[in-house]
C-alpha positions as CSV (number, residue, x, y, z in Angstrom):
1,M,-160.2,87.9,39.2
2,Y,-162.1,87.3,42.4
3,I,-161.3,87.9,46.1
4,S,-163.4,86.1,48.7
5,V,-164.6,88.4,51.4
6,S,-166.5,87.3,54.5
7,L,-169.3,89.6,55.5
8,R,-171.0,89.2,58.9
9,L,-174.5,90.7,59.2
10,D,-176.2,91.1,62.6
11,I,-180.0,91.3,61.9
12,E,-182.6,91.6,64.6
13,L,-185.7,89.8,63.4
14,S,-188.5,91.8,65.1
15,H,-191.2,89.8,63.3
16,V,-189.8,86.6,64.9
17,N,-190.1,88.2,68.4
18,Y,-193.6,89.2,67.6
19,L,-194.6,85.7,66.6
20,F,-192.5,84.0,69.2
21,P,-192.1,86.4,72.2
22,Q,-190.2,83.8,74.1
23,I,-187.3,84.2,71.6
24,H,-185.0,87.0,72.4
25,Y,-181.9,86.9,70.3
26,L,-180.1,88.2,67.3
27,V,-180.0,86.0,64.2
28,I,-176.5,85.9,62.7
29,Y,-175.9,85.3,59.1
30,N,-172.5,84.5,57.8
31,I,-172.4,85.5,54.2
32,T,-169.4,85.1,51.8
33,L,-169.4,87.5,48.9
34,L,-167.3,87.3,45.7
35,I,-166.0,90.8,44.9
36,K,-164.6,91.1,41.4
37,I,-161.4,93.2,41.2
38,V,-160.6,93.9,37.6
39,L,-157.0,94.1,36.6
40,E,-156.8,95.2,33.0
41,E,-154.3,93.5,30.7
42,L,-151.6,95.8,29.4
43,K,-153.0,97.8,26.5
44,E,-151.0,97.8,23.3
45,L,-150.6,101.2,21.7
46,F,-148.6,102.8,18.9
47,A,-146.8,106.1,19.3
48,I,-147.2,108.6,16.5
49,K,-145.2,111.5,18.0
50,I,-142.5,112.1,20.6
51,H,-143.0,115.3,22.6
52,E,-140.1,115.2,24.9
53,C,-137.1,113.2,26.2
54,Y,-136.5,113.7,29.9
55,Q,-133.0,114.1,31.1
56,T,-133.3,111.7,34.1
57,N,-131.6,108.4,34.8
58,S,-134.0,106.3,32.7
59,T,-134.3,108.9,30.0
60,P,-138.0,108.3,29.4
61,L,-139.9,109.8,26.5
62,R,-143.3,111.5,26.5
63,V,-145.2,110.2,23.5
64,E,-148.5,110.7,21.9
65,C,-150.4,107.6,20.8
66,E,-152.8,107.0,17.9
67,D,-155.8,107.3,20.2
68,G,-154.7,110.8,21.3
69,S,-153.5,109.7,24.8
70,Q,-150.0,110.5,26.0
71,Y,-147.7,108.2,27.9
72,I,-144.4,108.4,29.7
73,V,-142.5,105.5,28.2
74,K,-139.2,103.9,29.2
75,T,-137.2,101.0,28.0
76,V,-134.0,99.1,29.0
77,F,-131.2,99.3,26.4
78,N,-130.8,95.6,26.6
79,K,-132.5,92.9,24.5
80,N,-131.7,90.0,26.9
81,P,-134.4,89.0,29.3
82,P,-135.3,89.2,32.1
83,L,-136.1,92.9,31.6
84,I,-135.9,93.7,35.3
85,D,-136.9,97.4,35.2
86,L,-140.0,96.7,33.2
87,I,-141.1,93.6,35.2
88,N,-140.8,95.6,38.4
89,E,-142.8,98.5,37.0
90,V,-145.6,96.2,35.9
91,L,-145.7,94.2,39.1
92,C,-145.8,97.2,41.3
93,N,-148.4,99.0,39.3
94,Y,-150.7,95.9,39.7
95,F,-149.8,95.4,43.3
96,L,-150.6,99.0,44.2
97,Q,-154.0,98.6,42.5
98,L,-154.7,95.7,44.8
99,W,-153.7,97.9,47.7
100,K,-156.3,100.4,46.4
101,I,-153.8,103.1,45.9
102,P,-154.2,105.2,42.7
103,V,-151.7,104.7,40.0
104,P,-151.5,105.8,36.3
105,S,-152.8,103.5,33.6
106,Q,-150.1,101.4,32.0
107,A,-149.5,100.1,28.5
108,L,-147.0,98.6,26.1
109,I,-146.0,101.2,23.5
110,T,-144.6,100.6,20.0
111,I,-142.4,103.4,18.7
112,D,-141.4,103.1,15.0
113,K,-137.9,104.2,14.0
114,E,-139.4,106.9,11.8
115,V,-141.0,108.6,14.8
116,V,-137.6,108.9,16.5
117,E,-135.9,110.1,13.4
118,Y,-138.5,112.9,12.9
119,F,-138.0,114.0,16.5
120,I,-134.3,114.1,16.0
121,K,-134.7,116.2,12.8
122,E,-136.7,118.8,14.9
123,G,-133.4,119.4,16.8
124,K,-134.8,118.4,20.1
125,Y,-132.8,116.6,22.8
126,I,-132.8,112.9,22.8
127,D,-130.5,110.4,24.5
128,K,-127.9,109.1,22.1
129,R,-128.8,105.5,22.9
130,Y,-132.2,106.0,21.1
131,E,-130.5,107.0,17.9
132,N,-128.6,103.7,17.5
133,Y,-131.2,101.5,19.2
134,N,-133.3,99.1,17.2
135,L,-136.6,100.2,18.6
136,Y,-139.2,97.5,18.7
137,F,-142.4,96.7,20.5
138,P,-141.5,94.4,23.5
139,Q,-139.2,96.7,25.3
140,F,-141.3,99.8,25.9
141,F,-143.4,100.3,29.0
142,G,-145.6,103.3,29.5
143,T,-147.7,105.0,32.2
144,E,-150.3,107.5,31.2
145,Y,-149.2,111.1,31.2
146,I,-151.2,113.2,33.6
147,S,-150.9,116.9,32.7
148,S,-152.4,118.3,35.9
149,V,-149.8,117.0,38.3
150,T,-146.7,118.2,40.1
151,E,-144.0,116.4,41.9
152,L,-144.6,116.2,45.7
153,D,-141.8,117.9,47.7
154,I,-142.3,115.8,50.8
155,F,-139.0,116.8,52.5
156,N,-140.0,120.4,52.8
157,L,-143.8,120.0,53.0
158,N,-145.4,120.0,56.5
159,L,-149.1,119.9,57.0
160,K,-149.7,122.6,59.6
161,N,-153.3,122.0,60.5
162,K,-156.4,119.9,59.7
163,S,-157.3,122.2,56.9
164,D,-154.0,121.4,55.1
165,F,-154.7,117.7,55.8
166,N,-158.2,117.8,54.3
167,K,-156.8,119.3,51.0
168,Y,-155.7,115.7,50.2
169,T,-158.1,113.1,49.0
170,N,-155.9,110.2,50.2
171,P,-153.4,111.4,52.8
172,V,-153.3,108.0,54.6
173,D,-152.1,106.4,51.3
174,F,-148.8,108.2,51.9
175,I,-148.3,105.9,54.9
176,K,-149.4,102.9,52.9
177,I,-147.1,103.7,50.1
178,A,-144.2,103.9,52.6
179,V,-145.1,100.5,54.0
180,F,-145.5,99.1,50.5
181,D,-142.0,100.2,49.7
182,K,-140.8,98.2,52.7
183,W,-142.7,95.2,51.7
184,I,-141.6,95.2,48.0
185,G,-138.0,96.4,48.8
186,N,-138.3,99.5,46.7
187,M,-135.0,101.4,47.1
188,D,-135.7,104.3,44.7
189,R,-138.4,106.2,46.7
190,R,-136.6,108.2,49.3
191,K,-136.5,111.6,51.0
192,G,-134.6,113.2,48.2
193,N,-136.4,111.4,45.4
194,P,-140.0,110.6,46.6
195,N,-141.3,109.6,43.2
196,L,-144.8,110.8,44.2
197,L,-147.0,113.0,42.0
198,L,-149.7,115.3,43.3
199,G,-152.8,115.3,41.1
200,A,-155.3,118.1,41.2
201,T,-159.0,117.3,41.2
202,S,-162.2,119.1,42.1
203,D,-162.1,117.2,45.4
204,G,-158.5,118.1,46.3
205,F,-155.0,116.8,45.8
206,T,-154.4,113.1,45.2
207,I,-151.1,111.4,46.0
208,I,-149.9,109.1,43.1
209,P,-146.8,106.8,43.4
210,I,-144.6,106.3,40.3
211,D,-141.3,104.6,39.3
212,H,-140.7,101.2,40.9
213,T,-137.7,99.9,38.8
214,Q,-135.7,99.3,42.0
215,A,-138.2,97.0,43.6
216,F,-136.7,93.9,45.3
217,A,-133.7,96.0,46.2
218,Y,-132.9,96.0,42.4
219,Q,-131.7,92.4,42.6
220,D,-131.3,91.1,39.0
221,N,-132.0,87.4,39.6
222,Y,-135.6,86.8,40.7
223,K,-135.1,83.1,41.4
224,N,-132.3,83.9,43.9
225,L,-134.0,86.9,45.6
226,R,-132.7,87.4,49.1
227,L,-134.8,89.0,51.9
228,P,-131.8,90.3,53.9
229,I,-130.9,92.5,51.0
230,M,-134.5,93.8,50.7
231,D,-134.8,94.4,54.4
232,R,-131.5,96.1,55.1
233,A,-131.5,99.3,57.1
234,D,-132.8,102.2,55.2
235,N,-132.2,105.8,56.5
236,N,-133.9,107.4,53.5
237,S,-137.5,106.1,53.9
238,I,-140.2,108.7,53.3
239,M,-141.4,107.8,56.8
240,L,-138.5,110.0,58.0
241,T,-140.0,113.1,56.5
242,P,-142.0,115.9,58.1
243,M,-144.9,115.1,55.9
244,F,-145.2,111.6,57.2
245,K,-145.2,112.8,60.8
246,S,-147.7,115.5,60.1
247,I,-150.1,113.1,58.4
248,C,-149.9,110.8,61.4
249,N,-150.6,113.7,63.7
250,F,-154.0,114.4,61.9
251,V,-155.1,110.8,61.7
252,S,-157.2,109.6,64.6
253,V,-155.4,107.2,67.1
254,N,-157.8,104.4,66.3
255,E,-157.5,104.8,62.6
256,L,-153.7,104.8,62.9
257,K,-153.7,101.6,64.9
258,N,-156.3,99.9,62.7
259,L,-154.3,100.7,59.6
260,S,-152.0,97.8,60.1
261,S,-155.0,95.4,59.7
262,E,-156.0,97.1,56.5
263,I,-152.4,96.8,55.2
264,L,-152.2,93.2,56.1
265,S,-155.5,92.6,54.3
266,N,-154.0,94.4,51.2
267,I,-151.0,92.1,51.4
268,N,-153.2,89.1,51.6
269,D,-155.4,90.3,48.7
270,T,-152.3,90.8,46.6
271,L,-151.0,87.3,47.4
272,E,-154.4,85.8,46.5
273,S,-154.2,87.5,43.1
274,I,-150.5,87.2,42.4
275,D,-150.8,84.5,39.8
276,D,-153.2,86.7,37.9
277,V,-150.7,89.5,38.1
278,F,-148.0,87.2,36.8
279,D,-150.2,86.3,33.8
280,C,-150.4,90.0,32.9
281,I,-146.7,90.3,32.4
282,P,-145.7,89.9,28.8
283,Q,-143.9,86.6,28.2
284,H,-141.1,88.3,26.3
285,F,-140.1,90.3,29.5
286,G,-138.6,87.0,30.6
287,L,-140.0,86.4,34.1
288,S,-139.4,82.6,34.6
289,K,-141.5,80.1,36.6
290,A,-138.7,79.9,39.1
291,G,-138.6,83.7,39.4
292,K,-142.4,83.8,40.0
293,K,-142.1,81.1,42.6
294,R,-139.4,82.9,44.5
295,I,-141.3,86.2,44.4
296,K,-144.3,84.5,45.8
297,E,-142.3,82.8,48.5
298,I,-140.6,86.0,49.9
299,L,-143.8,88.1,49.7
300,S,-145.7,85.3,51.5
301,N,-143.5,85.3,54.6
302,R,-146.2,85.6,57.3
303,E,-143.9,86.8,60.1
304,R,-142.3,89.5,57.9
305,N,-145.7,90.6,56.6
306,K,-147.1,91.0,60.1
307,T,-144.1,93.0,61.2
308,I,-144.1,95.2,58.1
309,S,-147.8,95.9,58.3
310,S,-147.3,97.9,61.5
311,I,-143.8,99.2,60.9
312,Y,-145.0,102.7,60.4
313,L,-145.9,102.9,64.1
314,S,-142.2,102.7,65.0
315,Y,-141.4,105.7,62.7
316,Y,-144.2,107.7,64.2
317,K,-143.1,107.4,67.8
């Protein structure tokens, strides 16, 4: 996958002036580079053990795979495509990568019935639907489990000074994630349910977005997606939290203004690569050609994209 980027170099050729002193100018070179952005295809892994079943809406499982890695896996208890929840998760994971926002690795996970039965025999909690569900490969989507993370409590968190701000490796990504939610119509990330993890590294804390099943305002027919539903008024955006405002306070005025250009560039990069993203979605998830066409149409709305790219400024004021 390649994205074309124009690079303008201003080079003063001192040796030219030396040979031809009458020439006093800068020589401008317009150079086009091809930058390769690698979007990995979904890995295919087999689970050998279930560690936990979380008691949340989607009742995901934490599983261990044959290579020793652990994943948080979820399914939809429905065999009829399109598998909306899983398609939205895969799309948004790839889109966020193209926005240069850190996300967990993703994979397709096979869980044999015997693995579930062994977990049940251990007497641990598992949602009843798993007991009677014909577990098979196509319907499990997983994101890599990161042990050194906590959930970000954005409603009560307020960065008090620049020192607090500098503890984060990517604080501006908080703003970009909020704008991404507007662009993709994600209704699940809100003040009371931010779906943001905080990863601890030697460089500080990294903000990581998760859970995007309710993208496109959770409309269940891609070929008939409606923008008014995606763009309806939202009083629960994470841009209405103390953390958003405190981050904006510690970002320079110029950086805050220029961020809209960066976001618009992220949107354009995503649109240039969207067909490659579609190709990464397993065929059995059931995303039709008509659905892909409609997704591309609504996300390519230039006027909307320009408005959304700077929408964060209206929340900051």
